[in-house]
N, C-alpha and C positions, 0 to 999 in steps of 0.2 A: 262447792262444786268440784274443786281439785281433788279433795279426799274421796268424794263419791266416784268420780271417774277412775281414780287409782284403784279403789276397792273393786269396782266393776271389772276392770281389766284383770286384776289379780284373780278374781273369782272365775272369770271366763278362762284364764290360762289353766287353772287347776282342773276345771271341768274337762277341758280339751285334752290335757295330758292323761287324765284318768280314763276317759271314755273314747276319745278319738286321737290317740297318739300317732305321730308320724315318724317313721324310721327311714334310714337311708340304706338302699341296696345298690350294689355296684358290681361290675365285672370289667376286665381289661382284655383288649385284643391287640395282637401284633399284626398290623396291616402292611408294614413295610420294613424290611430288614436292611438297615444302612450298612452293616458290615459286609453283607453279601453284595450289596450294590457297589461298594467301593473296591471290593477285592476281585470281582469278576465282571465280565462283559461278554454278551453274546454277539456283538457287532464286530465284523472284520473291518480292518482299516481300508479295505477296498470297497466296502459297501456304501459308497457315497450316493446320496439321494434316496436310500431305502430307509424304512422305519428303524428307529433306534433299537428296538427289540420286539420280540413277539409276545411279550407278557406284560401288557400295559398295566393291568390291575395289580400285579405283584411288584412293579418297579415304578411307583408313582413319584411325581415331583414332591420334594420334602414338604413344602408349606401349602402351595396353591391347591394341589390335588387332594391333600388330606382335608382341607377346609371344604372343598367341593363335595367330597364323599360325606362329610358330616352334615352338610346342608341337605343332601339327598336322604340320608338316614333319618333326619329330623323333619322331613317334609310331610305334609298332610297326606299326600297321595301314597306315600310309602307306609305310613302308620295306620291308614284307614282300615285295611283288612285285619290287622292285629286288634285294633280297637273294636271292630265288629265281633270278632271271635270271642273277646272277653267282655262284651256288652258294656263298654264304656265309650264315652265320646272321644272323638279324635282330638278335640281341643284339650280335654283333660289329660289324655295320654301325652300329648306334645308338651303340655305345661309341666308335667311331672318328670319328663325325660330330659336329661342333659348329657351331651357328648362333648368331651374336651380332649384336644391333642396333648400329649405329654412331651415336654421339652427337657433337654439335658443341659449340660454346661454351655454357657454363651448362647443360650436360646437356640441350640441346635435341636432339630426334630429327632426324636428317637424312633419314630415309626409306630408308636403305640397310642391308642385312643382309650380313654377311660370313660365308661358309660355309667352314669349315676341315675338313680330312680327313687322318687319319693314313694315310700311304701305305706299304704293305709291299712292293708290286710296282709299280715305276714305270710299266711299259707297261700292265699290266692296270688299275691303279687310275686312270690318266689317263682311260681309257675310262669307268670308273665315275664319275669326277668330271663328265665331260661328260654322262653319263646323268642324274646328279643335277641338273645345271643344266637340261637339257631337261625333266626331270620337274617341276621347280619352275615353269618357265615355262608348261608345259602346265597345271599346277594353277591358276596365276593366270588363264589363259585360260578354263578350264572354270568357275571360280568367278565370273568376270566375266559370262560368258554366262548362267550360272544366275541371277545377281542381276538381269541386264538383263531376262531373260524373266519373272522373278518381278515386277519392277517394271512391266513392260508389262501383265501380267495385272491388277495392281492398278489401273493407269490405266484399263484397259478397264472395270473394275467401278466405278471412281470417277466416270467421266465422266457416266453417266446420273444419278447422285445429284446432281452439281453442276448439271446442266441442270434437273432437277426443282426443286431449291432456288432457282435463278434464276427459274424460271417462277412459283413461289409468291410470291417477293418482288415480282415485277412486278405480279401480281394484287393483292397487298396495297396497293401504291403506287397502282394505278389506282382501287381502292375508296376510298382516302383522298381522292383528288382529287374523285371523284364525290360523296362524302358531304359534303365541305366546299366544293364548287363552286369548286375552284381548279385551276389548271394548274401554275403555278410559284409556290409560296408565297413564296419569297424576293423575286422581282421584284414580285409583287402586294403584299407587305408594304411594299416601298419605295414603291410607288405610294400606298398608304394613308397612309404617313408624310408624303409630299409633299402630299397632299390636306389632311391635318390642319394642316400648316404654312401652307398657303394660306388655310384657313378662319380660322386664328388671326390672319392679317394682315387678313382681311376684318372680323373682330370688332373689332380695334383701329381700323380705318378708320371703321367704323360708329359706334363710341363717340365718336370724334373729331368726326364729322359732327353727331351728336346734341348734343354739348356746344357746338359752334359755332352750331347753329341756336337753341339755348336762349339763348345769349349775344346772338344777333342779335335775338331776340324781345324781350329785356329792353331792348335798345338802342332799339327802335322805340317803346317806351313813353314815352321822354323826348326822343327826337330823331327829326325827320322826315328820312327818306332819300329822295333822288330815285330815280327808277326806274333810271337808269343806274348810280348808286352801289350800289343794292341788288343789281342784276344782277352787278356786279363782285364783291361780297362773297360772294354765294352761288355764283358760278361757280368759286370756289376749292375748293369742297367736291367730293370725288372722285366721290360717287355722285349728285350733283344733275344733273338734265337740265332745263335752263331752258325750252326750247321745249316739252318734254313737260308741264311744270308749268303753263305758260301755257295750253296747249290743253286740259289736263285739268281745271283748276279751274273755269274759266268757259267753258262750251261754246257760249254764245250769241254770235252774230256781233256783237251790240251791244257786249258787254263786251270782246271781242277788238279791235274797232275802236277803242274808247275807250282801251285800254291802248297800242295802237300810236300813237294820236294823242298821248298823253302823251309817249311816247318821241320823237315827231316834234317836239312843242313844246319839249321839253328840248333837243333838238338845235338847233332854230332859235334858242332863247334863248342857247345857248352861242356860236352863230355871230354873233348880233346883238351880243353883248358885245364882239366883236372889232372891230365897225364903228361902234357907237353908244355914246353916253355912258349911264350908268345912269339919268339923268333923262329920257331920250328916250321918246317915246310908244310907240315900237316895243317897247322892252324892258319898259315898264310894262304894256303890253297882254298881252304874253306871260307876264309874272309873274302878272298877274291871272287869266289863263286857267288857269295851273297851280295857283294857290291855290284856285280853284273846284273843281279836280279832286283836291285833297289828301286829303279823307276817303276817296274811292274808292281812291286809291293805297295808303294805309295798310291799308285793309281787305283789298285784294288781296295786299299784302305779308304780312300776318299769316296770311291763308288759305294762301298758298304755304308759309310756314314750318310751319304746323300740319300741312299735308298731308305735307310732307317729313319732319317729325318722326315722324309715324305710319308712313310707309313705311320709314324707317330702323329704327324699333323692331321692326316686323314682320320685316324682313330680318335684324336682329340675333338675334331669337328663332329664326328658321329656321336661321341659320348655327350658332348654339349647339347646336341640336338635331342638325344634321348632324355637327358636331364631336364631340359626346358619343357619337353612334352609331358613328362611325369609331374613336373612342378605345376604346370597349368591344370592338369587333372586334379592334383592334390588341393590346389587353391579353390577349386569348384566343389570339393567334397563337403566342406562344413555345412552348407545349406542342405545338401543331400543327407548328410549324417543327421542333422537336426530333424528333418522331416521323417527320416527312417526311425529315429529314436522315439519321436512323438507317436507315430503309428504303432510301433512295437510296444511302447509302454501302455498305450490305450488298449491294445489287444490283450496284453497281460492282465490289465485291470478288469477288462470285460470278462475274460476267462475266470479270473479270481471271483468276480461277482457271481458268475453262474455257479461256480463250485460252492461258494458260501451260501448262496440262495438255496441251492439244493440241500445243503446241510441244515440250514435253518428250517426249511420246509419239513424235513424229516423230524427235526426236533419238535416242531409245532404239532405234527401228527401224533408224536409220542406223548406230548403234553395233553392233547385232547383225549387220547385213549387212557391215560393214567387217571384222569378225572380227579385231580388232587385239589383240595380246598387251599387257596393261597394264604388265607388269614389263619392265625393261630391264637388259641385262648391262653392268655397269660395268667389271669385270675378268674376262676369260675364264679358264677353268680352267688352272692351271699348278702345277708341282711344283718346290719349291725344291731346290737342289743340296745344301744343308747338311743333315747328319744331325742330327736332333733327339733321337733316342733310340737306345740309352741315352746319357745325358749323362755325360761323363767326370768333370767336377767334382762333379756331383751324386752319382754312384756312389762316387767316392773319399770324399766326405763321409759317405755312408751307411755305407761299409765301415769308416771310422775310428770314427765315432760308434757304429755298431752293434757293432763289436768291443769297444769300451770298455764299452758297456752290457752285452753278453753276459758279458764277463770279470767285471764287477762283480757281476752276478747269480749267476754260477757260484761266485765267491769267497764271496758271501753265503750261498749254499746250503750249500757245503762247511763254512763256518764255523759255521752254525747247525743244520744237519740231518745232517751226516756225523759219526758218532761214532768213526770209525776214525782211527788215528794214521798219518800219512804221513811224519813226520820224527821221528828219535830225540830231537831236542832237545825236542820237545813232550812226549814221555814223561818225560824227565828233569825237565822243568819241572813237570809235573802230579803225577808220582808221587814225585819227590824221591829218586830212587835212582840209583846209578851205572850207566852203560851200559858193558857189557863189549865190545860190538861190534855190527856190523850185518851180517845175513846177506842177500845179494842174493836177489832173487826167482828161483825156479826155474821156467823155462818147461816146460809140458807135464808137470808133476808128477803131475797126476791120471791121465794116460795110463800112467805108470810104475806107479802104485799099483793101478790097476784091471786091469792085464794079468794073464795067467795066470802069467807068469814074473817075479813081482815081485822075487824075490831076484836073479835074473840081471840084470834091468833096473837095479837099484840098483848092482850091481857094475860093470856097464858104464858107468853114469853116473859113478861114483866114479873110474873109470880114464880117463874122457874128459878131453881137454885143456881143454875149456870149463869143467870143474869146478874148474880151478885157482884161480879167483877165490873160489870158495866155500871151498876149502881154506885160502886165505890168511885169509879172514874167521874160519874156525874156529880157526886158529892164534892169531889175535889174541885171541880169546875165551879160548883155553887159557892164553896168557901172563898175562892178567888173573887167571885162576883160580890159576895157579901162584904168582903174587905173593901172592894172598890166602891160599893154602895155607901158605906159609911164616909168615905173620903169625898166622893164625887156625887152622891145622891142619885145613883143610877136606878132608873125605874123601868127601862126598856132594853131588851136585847134582840138583835137581829141575827137570824140564822140564814145563811146563804151557802150556795155551793157552785162550783164551776161547771158541773155537768149534771144531767138528770140521773135519778136512781142512785145517788151517792149515799142515801140514808139520812139526810139532814132533817126531813120531816119526822121520821121515826124517832131520832134522837131528841127532837124538840118536844114531841109528845111525852117521851119518857122523862125529860127534864121537868116538864110541867107537872106531871103526876108526882114526881119526887118533891117538888117545891110545895105542891098543895098538901102533901102528906105531912109536911113540917109546919103547916099553918100559914103559908103564904097565899095571898090572893093572886091568881094567875089568869091573865087574859092572853089567849093564843090567837093571833091574827094570821090567816093564810093569805099571803099576797101573791100566790101562784094563780094568776087569772086563767092561764092556759089549761092546767090540769091540777086542780086542787085535790089534795088527798087527806088533809088533816081531819076534815069532818068525818071521813070514812073510818079513820083510825080511832076517832072518839065516839063513833056511832051516832053522829048528829046530822041534822038536815042542813043543807047549804043553800036553801032557797033565798035567804037573806045573808048578805055578807059585806065585805069591804067595798065592793062596787056600789052597793046601795048607799053606804055612808058617804062615799066620795061624791055621789050624785045628789046627796042631801035628800034621799028618798027613804 
């Protein structure tokens, strides 16, 4: 059985390879360019909430979308029109078609799909391969156009919304400026900060002046200062205006003239000291004149200091008030600045979105008008010369393994489920009885027995040359019986069978004929009361038989 199955598989493989060989056809398509994806992007950083791009079919997700596209291209609904055009079943086309994504290093998708097809007719299936290629390219074009138009519709509806949002933000920003009397909070805040710094410098300067004036007033209590020395000391103060103080304290011409006279006398005294000795009358007269005016000078000096102290304190108070007012405003500015910045940034983003949306809208219209196929053919359809099915090595392995498996199964079934004996040795082993001989199987025995001329048929069979091997088997059985007869004085032999139509009656008739031919007296008794057949085989009447003998009739 194993050899027969192996030879059958081998013969089938040869016939198939000669008359119905199967070849492999294929082509490759680039449906996604990863280099272009990683190097460029059509989405602005401000386009939050908008679609990632306007070309979904040309920029698909590496794994999930490629597998989705493959499922669509392999679906029955997609392949059905092509199958009808080429007069084949959709199931056959789907079974012969295989689409696989191509992966690069570290299982990274390359954006390429490889389409393979089992070719049964090289000429016809090459046209079918080209049809599949054109159909896939047309699918990509239609899907891209569909997505571009869908995106364009979205942009058309989104633009008014963005413009309305931008207008509302602008109104909010304008109201914020009006309510807080500001144009640019940031620049105005810097100006306020600079004013506060300037006022702090004024406060320090005024404090220094007040301290200097108080020290000068204490000094006048114990020390007389000349007008010129007094003027030099107070001129070092940043906020002091000497001329203004002189004209402001004493408004009468008399006192102004006297103060100028004192300055003139001091100048003359200084000049005289360079020409005259201290004891000269000139110097003494000048010193006398100045001493006479001393109380007036000190009084005027104290008046100037008091007036200046009062002015500086008033200024200091005003500066402190201004500084506190500006500081209060500046401390309230951070919340205003934050709100202003938020509104301003939102307005900038909104305007940027509008600009980018208009730009993408124009690009989308351009893409639609260009009508470019997004997928590219990497390898054109071709059919290999090598036969791929049936495979010799695979078929031989299947034949060998299959034959062994079938042989083992049949042997197991026969051993466990077949109760018949197929070898005499098994009978001898199981029953532990001697085997006299083996009778060959008689072909067409049923035909002889079922015919109308059963007696003639058996006679013709007995005389046929083909029956010689049966005669030899019967002779062997007789020889065993003859040997047993000498030892045990055997005079009767019982023929029986475990089922009907097993040929025991026929073999009994043949053995009787053979024994009678060699001079033996043979009595055949048919003990089959239900359906006796020996009388028919011998051409005798069975009106009297064993039943009559048993009844003593």
